[in-house]
C-alpha positions in Angstrom: 145.3 -58.4 2.4 141.9 -56.9 3.2 142.4 -53.2 2.4 141.6 -50.4 4.8 141.0 -46.8 3.8 140.9 -43.7 6.0 138.1 -41.5 4.8 137.5 -38.0 6.1 133.9 -37.0 5.2 132.8 -33.5 4.4 130.3 -33.7 7.3 129.2 -36.0 10.1 125.6 -37.3 10.2 123.7 -37.6 13.5 123.0 -41.3 12.9 126.8 -42.0 13.0 126.9 -41.7 16.8 126.5 -45.5 17.3 129.4 -46.5 15.1 132.3 -48.1 17.1 135.8 -46.8 16.8 138.4 -49.0 15.0 140.0 -50.4 18.2 136.6 -51.4 19.7 135.7 -53.0 16.3 138.7 -55.4 16.5 137.1 -57.1 19.5 133.5 -56.8 18.6 132.3 -56.4 14.9 128.7 -56.4 15.8 128.3 -52.6 15.9 130.1 -51.7 12.7 128.1 -50.2 9.9 127.9 -51.5 6.3 127.3 -48.1 4.6 129.0 -44.7 4.5 127.3 -42.2 2.2 125.3 -42.8 -1.0 128.2 -41.9 -3.3 130.8 -43.9 -1.4 128.4 -46.9 -1.3 127.8 -46.6 -5.0 131.5 -46.4 -5.8 132.6 -49.4 -3.7 129.6 -51.6 -4.4 130.1 -50.8 -8.1 133.5 -52.5 -7.7 131.9 -55.5 -6.0 133.1 -54.5 -2.5 131.5 -55.3 0.8 132.9 -53.3 3.7 132.6 -52.3 7.3 132.6 -48.7 8.5 134.1 -47.6 11.8 135.2 -44.4 13.5 138.9 -43.9 13.2 139.1 -42.3 16.6 137.2 -42.6 19.9 135.8 -39.4 21.4 137.6 -38.1 24.5 134.3 -38.2 26.5 131.0 -39.9 26.0 130.3 -37.7 23.0 132.4 -35.7 20.5 133.1 -32.2 21.8 133.5 -29.0 19.9 137.3 -29.2 19.7 137.3 -32.7 18.2 134.6 -31.6 15.7 136.6 -28.5 14.8 139.5 -30.6 13.7 137.4 -33.1 11.8 138.2 -36.1 14.1 134.5 -36.9 14.5 134.0 -37.4 10.7 137.1 -39.4 10.1 136.3 -43.1 9.4 138.0 -46.3 8.5 136.5 -48.3 5.6 137.5 -52.0 6.0 137.0 -54.2 3.0 135.5 -57.6 4.0 137.4 -59.6 1.3 140.6 -59.4 -0.8 139.4 -57.4 -3.8 141.3 -56.6 -7.0 140.9 -52.9 -6.9 142.3 -50.1 -9.2 145.6 -48.7 -7.8 144.1 -45.2 -7.7 141.0 -46.2 -5.6 141.8 -43.6 -2.9 141.9 -40.9 -5.5 138.6 -42.0 -6.8 137.1 -41.8 -3.3 138.7 -38.4 -2.7 136.9 -37.0 -5.7 133.4 -37.9 -4.4 131.2 -35.0 -3.2 130.8 -36.4 0.3 134.5 -37.0 0.8 137.0 -34.5 1.9 140.1 -36.8 1.8 140.8 -40.5 1.4 144.0 -42.5 1.8 145.0 -46.2 2.2 146.8 -47.4 5.3 150.5 -46.8 4.9 153.3 -48.7 6.6 156.3 -46.4 7.1 159.7 -46.8 8.5 160.6 -44.0 10.9 164.1 -42.6 10.3 165.6 -43.4 13.7 169.3 -43.8 14.2 170.7 -47.1 15.5 172.9 -47.0 18.7 175.8 -48.4 16.5 176.1 -44.9 15.0 177.9 -43.7 18.2 180.7 -46.2 17.7 182.0 -44.2 14.8 182.4 -41.1 16.8 184.8 -40.2 19.6 183.2 -40.0 23.1 183.6 -36.7 24.8 183.6 -36.4 28.6 181.7 -33.1 28.6 178.2 -33.3 30.0 175.3 -32.5 27.8 173.6 -31.0 30.8 176.4 -28.5 31.2 175.9 -27.5 27.5 172.3 -26.4 28.1 172.5 -25.0 31.7 170.6 -27.8 33.3 172.0 -27.3 36.8 170.3 -23.8 37.0 166.9 -25.3 36.2 167.4 -28.2 38.6 168.0 -25.7 41.4 164.4 -24.7 40.9 162.7 -27.9 40.0 163.3 -31.6 39.2 159.9 -31.8 37.6 156.5 -32.9 39.1 154.7 -36.2 38.9 151.6 -34.1 38.0 153.3 -33.2 34.6 153.2 -36.1 32.2 155.5 -36.5 29.2 154.2 -39.0 26.6 156.8 -40.9 24.6 155.4 -42.0 21.2 158.0 -44.4 20.0 159.0 -48.1 19.9 157.8 -48.6 23.4 159.6 -48.5 26.8 161.5 -51.1 28.8 159.4 -51.0 31.9 161.8 -53.3 33.8 164.9 -51.2 33.2 166.2 -50.0 36.6 166.5 -46.5 35.4 162.8 -46.4 34.4 161.0 -48.9 36.6 157.9 -47.2 38.2 158.3 -44.1 36.0 155.6 -44.9 33.5 152.1 -44.0 34.9 150.1 -44.9 31.8 150.8 -47.1 28.8 149.2 -48.3 25.5 150.4 -50.3 22.5 148.8 -49.1 19.2 150.9 -51.5 17.0 148.6 -53.7 15.0 149.6 -54.9 11.5 147.0 -57.6 11.1 146.3 -58.2 7.4 149.5 -56.7 6.2 152.7 -58.4 4.9 154.6 -58.8 8.2 157.4 -61.0 6.9 160.0 -58.4 7.8 158.6 -57.7 11.3 159.7 -59.4 14.5 158.2 -59.7 18.0 154.9 -58.2 18.8 153.1 -56.6 15.9 149.5 -57.7 16.4 146.7 -56.5 18.6 146.2 -53.4 20.7 146.9 -53.8 24.4 148.5 -52.0 27.4 151.9 -53.6 27.1 154.4 -51.1 25.6 157.4 -53.5 25.7 160.2 -52.1 23.5 161.8 -54.5 21.0 164.0 -51.9 19.2 165.5 -50.0 22.1 164.9 -46.5 20.7 162.0 -45.6 22.9 163.8 -46.8 26.0 166.8 -44.7 25.1 164.6 -41.6 24.6 162.8 -42.3 27.9 166.1 -42.5 29.8 167.1 -39.1 28.5 163.8 -37.7 29.8 163.5 -39.3 33.2 166.2 -41.8 34.2 167.0 -42.2 37.9 170.7 -41.7 37.3 171.9 -45.1 38.6 174.5 -45.8 35.9 174.0 -42.8 33.7 173.2 -39.1 34.0 169.9 -38.4 35.6 167.1 -37.6 33.1 166.3 -34.0 32.3 163.0 -34.1 34.2 163.4 -37.1 36.6 160.4 -36.4 38.7 157.9 -35.9 35.8 155.7 -38.8 34.9 156.1 -40.8 31.7 153.4 -42.1 29.4 154.5 -44.9 27.1 152.7 -45.0 23.8 154.0 -47.7 21.5 153.4 -46.8 17.9 156.3 -48.5 16.1 157.0 -52.2 15.8 160.4 -53.9 15.3 161.3 -54.4 11.6 164.4 -56.1 10.2 166.5 -53.8 8.0 169.4 -55.7 6.4 171.0 -58.7 8.0 171.0 -57.6 11.6 169.8 -54.0 12.0 166.3 -53.5 13.6 164.4 -50.3 13.0 161.0 -49.0 14.1 158.1 -49.1 11.6 154.4 -48.7 11.8 151.1 -47.5 10.3 150.7 -43.8 10.0 147.1 -43.9 11.2 147.9 -46.0 14.2 150.4 -43.3 15.2 147.6 -40.8 14.8 145.5 -42.9 17.2 148.4 -42.9 19.7 148.6 -39.1 19.5 144.9 -38.7 20.3 145.0 -41.2 23.1 147.9 -39.4 24.7 146.1 -36.1 24.6 142.8 -37.6 25.9 144.6 -39.4 28.7 146.4 -36.4 30.2 149.7 -35.8 28.4 151.1 -32.3 29.0 153.9 -32.9 26.5 154.3 -35.3 23.6 157.8 -36.3 22.5 158.0 -37.8 19.0 161.6 -38.8 18.2 160.4 -40.1 14.8 159.6 -38.7 11.4 158.0 -39.7 8.2 157.9 -38.2 4.7 154.8 -36.9 3.0 154.0 -39.4 0.3 150.5 -38.3 -0.8 147.2 -37.2 0.5 146.9 -34.8 3.5 150.0 -34.0 5.6 150.8 -36.8 8.0 149.3 -36.4 11.5 148.0 -32.9 10.6 144.5 -33.2 12.2 145.5 -34.8 15.4 148.5 -32.5 15.9 146.3 -29.5 15.6 143.9 -31.2 18.0 146.8 -31.7 20.5 147.9 -28.1 20.2 144.4 -26.8 20.7 144.3 -28.8 24.0 147.5 -26.9 25.0 149.6 -30.1 24.8 153.1 -29.2 23.7 154.4 -31.4 20.8 158.2 -31.8 20.4 159.6 -33.8 17.5 162.9 -34.7 15.9 163.8 -32.8 12.7 165.3 -35.8 11.0 168.8 -37.4 10.5 169.7 -37.2 6.8 171.3 -33.8 6.9 169.1 -32.6 4.0 166.2 -30.2 3.4 163.8 -33.1 3.4 160.7 -32.5 5.5 159.8 -35.1 8.1 156.5 -35.1 10.0 155.3 -34.3 12.5 158.3 -32.0 13.0 157.5 -30.0 9.8 153.9 -29.2 10.9 153.0 -25.7 12.2 153.1 -25.4 16.0 155.3 -28.4 16.5 158.7 -27.7 18.2 161.1 -29.3 15.8 164.5 -30.0 17.3 167.9 -30.3 15.6 171.0 -31.8 17.1 174.4 -30.3 18.2 177.7 -32.0 19.0 179.6 -31.8 22.2 181.0 -28.3 21.3 177.5 -26.9 20.5 178.0 -26.9 16.8 175.1 -28.2 14.7 175.6 -31.9 13.8 176.0 -32.6 10.1 173.2 -35.2 10.2 170.5 -32.7 11.3 167.8 -32.4 8.7 166.6 -28.8 8.2 163.5 -29.1 6.0 161.3 -28.6 9.0 161.3 -25.1 10.6 163.7 -26.1 13.3 162.9 -24.2 16.5 165.9 -25.0 18.7 168.8 -27.4 18.8 170.0 -29.6 21.7 172.6 -32.2 22.4 172.4 -35.2 20.1 175.8 -36.8 19.7 177.0 -39.8 21.6 174.2 -39.6 24.2 174.4 -42.4 26.8 171.1 -43.7 28.0 169.0 -46.8 28.9 168.5 -49.5 26.3 167.2 -53.0 25.7 167.6 -55.8 28.2 168.3 -53.5 31.2 171.5 -52.3 29.4 172.8 -49.0 28.2 174.0 -47.6 24.9 175.4 -44.5 23.2 173.3 -43.1 20.3 173.3 -40.1 18.1 170.5 -38.3 16.3 167.9 -35.6 16.5 165.9 -38.4 18.2 168.2 -37.9 21.2 168.0 -34.1 21.0 164.2 -34.0 21.1 163.8 -35.4 24.6 166.3 -32.8 26.0 163.8 -30.1 24.8 160.7 -32.1 25.9 162.2 -32.6 29.3 163.1 -29.0 29.6 159.5 -28.0 28.8 158.4 -30.6 31.5 160.6 -28.7 34.0 159.0 -25.3 33.0 155.5 -26.6 33.2 156.3 -28.2 36.6 157.6 -25.0 38.1 154.6 -23.1 36.7 152.1 -25.6 38.0 153.7 -25.5 41.5 153.0 -21.8 41.6 149.4 -22.3 40.5 150.0 -21.1 36.9 149.5 -22.8 33.6 152.2 -22.4 31.0 150.7 -22.4 27.5 152.3 -23.2 24.2 152.7 -19.6 23.2 154.6 -18.9 26.5 156.9 -21.9 25.9 157.7 -20.8 22.3 158.4 -17.3 23.5 160.8 -18.5 26.2 162.7 -20.8 23.9 162.7 -18.2 21.1 164.1 -15.4 23.4 166.6 -17.3 25.4 168.2 -19.9 23.2 171.9 -19.2 22.2 172.1 -18.0 18.6 174.6 -19.7 16.4 175.3 -16.5 14.4 174.1 -12.9 14.2 170.7 -13.8 12.7 167.6 -14.1 14.8 166.9 -17.5 13.3 169.2 -19.9 11.5 167.8 -22.4 9.0 170.0 -25.2 10.5 169.7 -24.2 14.1 166.4 -22.4 14.6 166.6 -19.9 17.4 169.7 -21.6 18.7 171.0 -23.9 21.4 168.6 -24.6 24.3 169.7 -22.4 27.3 167.9 -23.4 30.5 169.6 -20.8 32.7 168.3 -17.9 30.6 165.1 -19.8 29.9 164.3 -20.1 33.6 165.2 -16.5 34.3 162.7 -15.4 31.8 160.2 -17.9 33.1 160.6 -16.6 36.6 160.0 -13.1 35.3 156.8 -14.2 33.5 155.5 -15.9 36.6 
């Protein structure tokens, strides 16, 4: 394949303003540059490489603003080799050591640890409502959400024709593009950026139902009147004989995060997680950018029941969510390497699925949208009263009102405890 590298330079040069971003470059290569910095040029051309240089991200406006620059997004580039070159395996390390380069890494295809709906078949189905477990009825007496509050779902896509979700998605984008990679294990749509977020795995549709379903043949979503933004960042990949999982390129997920922020997301739900396998921490720059824009990021903590850290949940400022069973006990599969902030229902959750159907699924992936939806309700109530609820306010409310699992203020496996919307909205009302 023609290799791509993500290179974060130590500084941006004024003459870089006319370089296209990577997505624009796909359709029109005429504006791409053929040089980076003198030391990068010397290193790559010394290996016989010709390349294009593009911006990794597009600015939110006409030009880069101070917030984008502060997080280094304006000086993050994609180096695209024009041919298939036989390069040393440590080429990204060589680039990282150059004086003009802050960090460099190759594109990485990762499988996101998401639980298949079949997992629910091994567990007994309890009749108790997940909403009752978190005091949802109290919050619903105050608000059902607002269409002015947008929750972005970065996932495998969303089934736009599902009766529970039809008309709920106000903005959509598909960032899955695996052109040039070995795609023999992928199925369906894995080429080209577009505005069709069709889900071929079912995971994103299940998560979206938990957030905003109409309640036709399932419980109503946590925040049914909030708007959804569908951002497809994971393609369908075959795992074993019949199981299909979500997989994608880390840097395309990053592009999806920035697009969601720049297009008005108030909350980003990421029911996915990847391990740190070298270079900078996954998603670090764009997550810091999102938080600085006062976008709340909620993420699953992981499903292997270990102290393994999954990102973005393990990044500072992200609200990492673990799962509980129907009794409120922490589920054994909850990973705790991230600093779990709160826990929420995540066992045998019934929600929308592929082909206009429904499914049970278990995992921290299912717990995360309970919290994202709850924050959507909080932001909706605040906005209706002319107030803006910031990330510090949200963290304070969750920290002070979640139900502790023991006598400690914070538990490694449960964070500050089980989401409690009754107490949370009482504190919110006091703050407002």
